[in-house]
Phi, psi and omega in degrees: 000150179278133179285153173293138179296147178272153176296133178250161175272136178295122184230085181296143177203081182285070188295332184291346179302333179292343180245351196292338180301329182240002184243350188202167177232131174297136181223167177249140178288159174293156176259103186272145181289334180226164177211083182252115182294125178249334179203127171230125185273082183294332177297315178289325180298329177301325186287341182239016173075025181243011182289342182274002177294131173281176185297324179295318177294321178299314179296320181299320185271328189245008168235318178266343178058045167296135184302141171286150183303130176071014186249199181303129180289339180208143179300153181239122172272121186278147179264136174195162171249197176167158170271124176248113186052043175074011176248128185287134182228112177276355184261057180240204187117169181295106183262342177215028179206172176201164171279121185262321184198160173224143180204167177264141175274187186288352174255007177087004181279143177284130178237149176252144163251114179238163188242167173215124181088022186266009175119176184283153179224177176299349183251013182285336186054240183265003183280163184269354178074013184254172179229136176285151176299323178298319177299322178293318178297318178298323180290323174304309183297318181297312184291322179294317181291317180297317178299320180294333180265014172082012179278139178283100190228154166297161179238140176287119187264320183206141170228126181232125178284135192249357170083009178261155174259127183247146178248126180228144182283339188253014174204160181305134183227153001289155179228161186286157186243160179206163168237133185243144171241132178249149175252126183211174179265017175150159177232024177274122187255165168303321179297336175297317178289325179297323177297317181293326175296312181303321181272358179056043180264077186297314181297320178293321178295321177298319178294323179290323175301314180298319179300314182293320179294327180284315188271338179235064186296149179211182182288158176288163175296164175305154184301328183266010182287130177294142178067024188295348179262358179276131183306316181296323179290320176302314181295322179300315178300317182294319180293320177300315178301316182292318180294322178296317179290323179297314178301317180296320182294322176295316183295317180291329177282349185068034187252141177239113183292311174108322185223085187262054176283159184293339175282353175257012181252114185271133181299333179288351183081015185266130175290135180199174175064082188259115178249266185271032185302158173211154162261149183295132169283330175214162181286104186215109181296339181271359183294132182240137184273320188267129180296336182272359177272077190292333183264357183071027181303321182250034176294168184308307186286346181263004181297318176301318177300319181296317180288329174294315179299316179296322176297325176297323177292329175295319178297319178300316180297319182288351174299344174295339184241337189223162177287162183293315189306308181293331178289319178293322178299321177294317182298326181294345179284346188303310184301306178298321179295322178297315180298319178297319182293319177301314183298311184290325180286325179297313179296321179300315183291331176277351180070037181232157179280131177299146178257283175208167188303313183296315180295319182295320180289331173295321177297314180302313181298319180293321179293317179299317179299318180295318180296319179294315184293319184274349183053043182264141177295133188304321180298321177293322179298309182295325178294313183299326185254015178303139182065020177079017183275157174075195181096160179225153173057231183302317182297315179299321180295317181292316181298330182294343181274355185255148177261137178289153173281172178262016181271074181266161183194151180304330182306322185285354181248012178247174184255359184273084182284129179273129175221180181218050178287158191298330181297321179289323177301315181293325178295316178298317179292322181300320178299322178287315186292320186265330185234002186053039182260108183265357183300316179300324178295310183293326176295319180293318178301315179298320180292321179295316181296325176295319176298320177300318176300321181293326180289327181083194186287125181285155183274079185266152179284170179301144179091353177263160173293145178235159177259150353293147187291326182223000000 
């Protein structure tokens, strides 16, 4: 079980200031007409020493964005480029968000507080820089569910309703507005490096590599890896490991991110920026989350390919600092690392001890076949077969060879299986939208967190955050 986080001391450390002259632009937050707290993640606030803020203080910092003591004197909108649906776009950057603060958690790790819906920036173009309240609620649900399923994800830290009416083409309008703050381990993207390549800023890229190696430490490359002592090559190996595990974690969770552009790929390996996400109603590799993804480029089953492709673009950017051969050697590790991550995460979610790679992948294939044949929702499948129980035919035979873990919990002996299919998401939002009833949301969050406790500590690779966090 995951321990409750301990109260931490607030330890500001605006480390990005050393790079901000060429990586970001100071901006001012929007002036919102209202500031009504709808969600404050006190569990996460404990980890960074901000749980003692009263509501007035919370509004001051996370609606008005008054600087936190000893932190960034002004918010920073980060600069980056990116491939969007495989087309390069240099006209990107933080268009409705900014980096608000950085601090150390109780384990000494650097964390960012970043925003979504906080107003226009130099990169907003024709957009209003705002966030719908529905979008904020969806992000709460996505991050809570992903964290409970062991995915390395940003966490929704605060949601404040701001009192503006927003017009959107893809949902009923006018609709309510919000400003959201997320807590994450960084906002440096693959697209951040792509921008420096485009501008041929070699010295700045070298400085950014050093920053990432310092703030997102990971294991060294394999002993036989070419160029293993070069900083850019070291970072390439770490990012490939993280992307492979991230892809595996989404697949085992039955999650479809929806928009896997290079500007949505965090160097820390952390999943973030949730728009048209979905959880699978049935096990279907062709399932697509975004209505605008007409070709299924980012469908469920193509997510590993997308993250591999994005890792390749990272290698292209790092050619500004390193030779091709060692970068390609690192990229070639993606496939085996992904298979290893799927196996260990699949066994973790089933509550069984891993055996060996070949046996575990045989198990994965049998489970996928059973889910397709039975048309069962994945969360129900994993619940039904937790600790290797149940199954018929081939699946039952394979499960019988596995030993259960000792991570038991009352949740696994009850019938209330937690899932996040779109119908429940819409029901939760409808209660807020039509009756201003927030009880279903808070009830769901509590249930998801309980499920997370039942799953226990996820099997993450070296260099990733682990639970309990503090």
